[in-house]
N, C-alpha and C positions, 0 to 999 in steps of 0.2 A: 772722326774727331774723338779724342780721348781726353777727358779732364779727370785728374786724380786729386782729391782733396784729402790732405792728411795733416796730422799734428795733434797736440794735446788739448788745444783750445776747442773742445767739443762743441760748445754753443755756437761760436763763430763759424767753425768749419761746417757744421750741419746747416746753418742758416744759408751760407753761400752755396752749398751743395744742392739744397732743395730749390733755391731760386734759379740756379743754372738749369737743372733738369726740367723744372716746370716751364721755364721759358722755351726750352727746346721742344717740348711736347706741343706747345701752342703754335709752333711754326708749321705743323702738319695738320691736314684735315682728317687723315685716317692713319695714325701711327700705330706701329706695333710696340707696345710698352712692356718691357720685361723688368720685373723687380726681383732681384736676387739677394739672398742672404743665406747664412748657414742654416737657418730654420726652414727656409723655403727652397732649399737646394734641389734642383731638378735638371740633370744633364740634357734632357730632351728639349728644354727651353733653349739651351745654347745651340743645339742643332737647328732649331727653327730659325733662330736669329742669323746663323751663319749662311743658311741657304735653303732651308726647308720651305716654310710658308711665308717668308718675309716678302716675296714678290707680290703678295696680295695687298700690301700696305704701301703708302707713299713715303714712309720713313720708319726707321728703327731707332728707338730710344732705350738704352739699357741703363738701369739704375742698380748698382751693386753696393752692398754694405758689409764691410769687415770680412771680405773674402780672400784678398790677396795673402794676408798673413795667417789664414786659417790652415791648420796643420793637415787636415784631411782634404780640403777642396782647393787649396791655394794653387797648387801646380796645374790642375786642370783649368782653373779659371784664368791663370796667366796664359796658357796656351790658347784659350778662347779669345783673350784680348789680342793676342798676336794674329790670329786668323781674322778677327773682326776689324782690326785696325786698317786692313787693306780695303775695307768697304766704306760706304757713305754713312754708316751708323753713327749715332751720337751716343757716346758712352760716358757715364758719370760714376765715379768710384769714390767711396769715402772710407778712410782707414785711420786708426789712431796712430799706428806706428808702422814704418816701413824700414826693413833692415837695409844695410848697404848692398847686399846681394840682390834684393828685390829692386832697389833703385837702379842698379846697373842693368838688370833685366828689362825694366820698364824703359830705360833709355834707348834700347834697341828697337822699340816699337816705332811705328810711323808717327812722328810728331806728337808725342804725348805732352800734355800740359800738366805740370806738377804744381799744385797750389798748396803752400805750406802755411798752416795756422797753428802756432805753438803759444802756449801760455808763457808770459815772461818768467824767467827764472827768479826765484826768491833770493835776495842777497844772503850770503852766508854771514850769520851773526855769531861772532866768537863768544862763547860762553864765559862768563866771569865767575861761575860758581866756585871754581878752584881757588880763586883769589879771595872771594867772599868767605869761603871756608877757612882760609888762612887767617883772615882778620878775626874771625870768631875764635879760632884756636889760640891765637896770640893774646886775645882779650880774655881767654879762659871762659868763654860763654858756651858752656857745655850743651845746653838745650838747642841754641841756635846752630851750633856746629853740627849737632846730630841731625837736625832738620835739613840743613843744607846738604849734608852727606846723603841722606835718603833721597832728596830731590834729584841730586846728580845721578844716582843709580837709576831712578825712575826714568830719567831722560835719556838713558842709554849710555852714560859715561862709564868707563871702566874705572875701578878703584885706583889702578896704576896711573891713570891720567890726572888724578887729583894730587898725587904725591908731590909732583915737581912744583906746581904753583904754590902748594902748601909750604914746601920747604923754602922756596924763594921768599915767601912772605916772612917766614920765621927768620931767615938769614938777613933780610932787609931790616927787620926790626932790631936785630942784634947789632948791625953795623951803625945804626943811628943812636945807639945807647952810649952815653958818656961814662956811666958807672959800670966798669967791667968787673966789679967784685960783688955787686949786690945780688940779692936772691932772684930777682927777675932775670938778670943776665944769665945766671946759672941755670935757671929753669928753661929758658929758651935755648941755650946751648945744648942742654940735655935733650930737649925736644927735637932739635935739628939732628942730633946723632941718632935718636930713635927712628926718625923718618928714613934716614939713609939705611939704617939697620933693617928696617922692614923690607926694603927693596932687595938688599943683598941676601938676606935670609930666605926670602921667597925664591930667589934664583937658585939657591942651594938646597931647595926642597923643604924649606920651612913652612910656616903658616901662610895660607893664602892672603894676599894683600888686603882683600876685602875684610877678612876677619881681624887682621892686625890693625887696620885702620879703625875698626869699631872699638877695639880695646884701647887704642890711643885716645880716641875722643871721650870714651867713658871714664878714662883716668884723669881727665882735666880737673 
């Protein structure tokens, strides 16, 4: 019997893993218990389990932690699982991640049971910083615009990602204006042209967008 517990929910995975192998140990009066990990790796233990001294015990329980995906020991351990899967041993393996190749290889063993415990994926939250920055720029709130720009960069956004929501906000404000000859209309129209210019000049070898954005905000 082979049970493989894997997935990113480490707490739940390890809880089920420990409960399963501890239950298996209690079913025997004199089991051979092998606990394997990268830190306690010993090929001699594998030989004992496959056919060396295991006949001295009424059962074999193998507990292995993070070995299948191990660069150095993974291939040897997989072969060990293949050999031992034909026996009556109880084998319990815990891994955080299994590649597609490993899952295919495990599927060839004798009735492996794969138990998957993954943390729920966090919903993707669309950032509104670009639009918030646009609001600040349109309102000519230099300090707020600068702080939002710095926050966006700290969160890993590229300056180019901020250009288009910024330009969209500027253009949206222009289209809603009734007075097409006033100073605000002229300012926003010029700002929209400057934003487009930043993009095209950068593509033609001009200022980096990050530096050009800094200048635009400081000029508010």
